[in-house]
C-alpha positions as CSV (number, residue, x, y, z in Angstrom):
1,M,-26.9,-37.4,-53.4
2,F,-23.7,-35.0,-53.2
3,N,-25.8,-32.0,-52.3
4,G,-27.2,-33.7,-49.4
5,V,-23.4,-34.5,-48.1
6,F,-22.7,-30.9,-48.1
7,I,-25.2,-30.0,-46.3
8,K,-24.4,-32.4,-43.3
9,L,-21.0,-31.6,-43.2
10,K,-22.3,-27.7,-42.7
11,K,-23.9,-28.6,-39.8
12,L,-21.6,-30.6,-38.0
13,G,-19.1,-27.6,-38.0
14,F,-18.9,-23.7,-36.7
15,T,-18.0,-21.1,-39.3
16,L,-15.3,-18.8,-38.9
17,I,-17.4,-15.9,-38.0
18,E,-18.9,-18.0,-35.1
19,M,-15.2,-18.8,-33.6
20,M,-14.1,-15.5,-33.8
21,V,-17.4,-14.6,-31.3
22,V,-16.8,-17.3,-29.3
23,L,-13.0,-16.3,-29.0
24,F,-13.8,-12.4,-28.4
25,V,-16.6,-13.4,-25.9
26,I,-14.0,-15.9,-23.7
27,G,-11.7,-12.8,-24.1
28,I,-13.9,-10.3,-22.6
29,L,-15.2,-13.1,-20.0
30,S,-11.2,-13.4,-19.0
31,T,-10.4,-9.9,-18.7
32,V,-13.3,-8.9,-16.4
33,T,-12.3,-12.1,-13.9
34,M,-9.0,-11.2,-14.0
35,M,-9.7,-7.7,-12.9
36,S,-12.3,-8.6,-10.3
37,I,-9.7,-11.2,-9.1
38,N,-6.8,-8.8,-8.8
39,A,-9.0,-6.0,-7.3
40,P,-9.9,-7.1,-4.0
41,S,-5.8,-7.9,-3.6
42,F,-4.8,-3.8,-4.2
43,T,-7.7,-3.1,-2.2
44,R,-6.3,-5.3,1.0
45,F,-3.1,-3.9,0.4
46,L,-4.1,-0.2,-0.1
47,T,-6.3,-0.8,3.3
48,K,-3.1,-1.8,5.2
49,A,-0.9,1.1,4.0
50,E,-3.5,3.1,5.0
51,Q,-3.5,1.9,8.2
52,L,0.1,2.8,8.5
53,S,-0.4,5.9,7.3
54,E,-3.0,6.7,9.9
55,S,-0.6,5.7,12.7
56,L,1.7,8.2,11.5
57,A,-0.9,10.6,11.8
58,I,-1.5,9.3,15.6
59,L,2.4,9.6,16.0
60,S,2.1,13.3,14.9
61,D,-0.4,14.4,17.0
62,E,0.9,12.4,19.9
63,A,4.1,15.0,19.6
64,V,2.0,17.9,19.7
65,Y,-0.4,16.8,22.4
66,S,2.2,15.4,24.8
67,G,4.6,18.5,23.4
68,S,7.6,16.1,23.6
69,L,9.8,15.0,20.4
70,I,8.8,11.4,19.2
71,S,11.4,9.3,17.0
72,C,11.0,6.5,15.4
73,N,13.0,3.9,13.6
74,L,11.6,2.5,10.4
75,R,12.7,-0.9,9.4
76,K,11.5,-2.9,6.6
77,E,9.0,-4.7,8.9
78,S,8.6,-2.9,12.0
79,I,8.7,0.5,13.6
80,S,9.7,1.5,17.3
81,C,9.5,4.6,18.6
82,R,10.6,6.6,21.5
83,R,9.7,9.5,23.0
84,Y,12.2,12.6,24.5
85,R,10.7,14.3,27.4
86,D,12.5,16.2,30.5
87,G,16.0,14.9,29.0
88,D,15.6,11.3,28.9
89,W,14.7,9.1,26.4
90,T,11.9,6.7,27.1
91,D,10.5,3.8,25.0
92,L,7.1,4.5,23.5
93,D,4.1,1.9,24.0
94,L,3.1,1.2,20.2
95,R,-0.2,-1.0,21.1
96,R,-2.0,2.0,21.6
97,V,-0.9,3.3,18.2
98,F,-0.5,0.0,16.4
99,S,-3.3,-1.7,17.7
100,W,-4.1,-4.1,14.9
101,G,-0.4,-4.9,14.5
102,W,2.4,-4.0,11.6
103,P,0.4,-5.1,8.4
104,D,1.2,-8.4,7.2
105,S,3.5,-8.4,4.4
106,V,3.9,-4.7,4.0
107,V,7.6,-3.5,3.7
108,I,9.1,-0.5,3.7
109,K,11.1,-0.1,0.9
110,Q,12.2,3.7,1.2
111,V,12.0,6.9,3.1
112,M,12.7,10.2,2.1
113,I,12.6,13.1,4.4
114,N,12.1,16.6,2.3
115,G,13.0,14.4,-0.7
116,T,17.0,13.3,0.2
117,P,16.5,9.5,0.7
118,I,17.6,8.2,3.8
119,N,19.6,4.9,3.7
120,G,20.4,2.4,6.4
121,E,18.9,-0.4,8.3
122,K,17.1,2.0,10.3
123,Q,15.5,5.0,9.2
124,T,14.9,7.7,11.8
125,V,11.8,9.8,11.4
126,N,11.0,12.5,13.8
127,F,7.8,13.9,14.9
128,D,8.1,17.5,16.6
129,P,6.3,18.6,19.4
130,S,5.3,22.1,18.0
131,G,3.9,20.3,14.5
132,D,6.3,21.2,12.4
133,N,7.4,18.5,10.8
134,D,9.6,17.3,7.7
135,L,8.1,16.6,4.4
136,L,8.0,12.8,4.4
137,S,7.7,10.0,1.5
138,I,7.4,6.1,2.5
139,E,7.3,3.7,-0.4
140,V,5.8,0.6,0.7
141,S,5.3,-2.9,-0.8
142,D,3.6,-6.2,-0.5
143,G,5.8,-7.4,-3.8
144,V,3.1,-7.0,-6.3
145,Y,2.0,-3.8,-5.2
146,T,3.7,-0.5,-4.2
147,V,2.1,2.4,-2.9
148,W,3.9,6.2,-1.5
149,I,2.9,7.1,2.0
150,Y,3.2,11.1,1.9
151,G,3.4,13.4,5.1
152,D,3.4,17.3,4.8
153,L,4.5,19.9,7.1
154,T,1.4,20.1,9.5
155,G,1.7,16.2,10.4
156,K,-1.4,15.1,7.3
157,Y,-0.4,11.7,6.1
158,W,-2.2,10.4,2.8
159,V,-1.1,7.3,0.7
160,S,-0.6,7.5,-3.0
161,S,-0.8,4.8,-5.9
């Protein structure tokens, strides 16, 4: 009789090994789930940063093609540009360059030219008609992720995380 009670109790519970295996599987599944949830949001942010980088490359090319200096004021969540031609500054219509609009929730945190931080509300970046640009580094963030947009002397731009 005592032996029968012990067998019934053993069938009702889990062994320590079984519990550890279940916890291990739950841990693995949770990790995979969290990685797959976070990956798309980082990918979306990276795409927005790439769009901004490509727009800077277009502005650099525009300065070379038009033969005029383009000066852009970068603010936290916007950009405005002017063109210097024939001794006069005129506003540049950015709808052609930023046809996709400013990237949602992307904020410019810091701008560096030739390794020197530019401080202030509006940070000015110039695109030279000779194509001889400054080394540009722009830190952008969406509050969760942060990447840098780099530009070299030839007007090529890329994103680095």
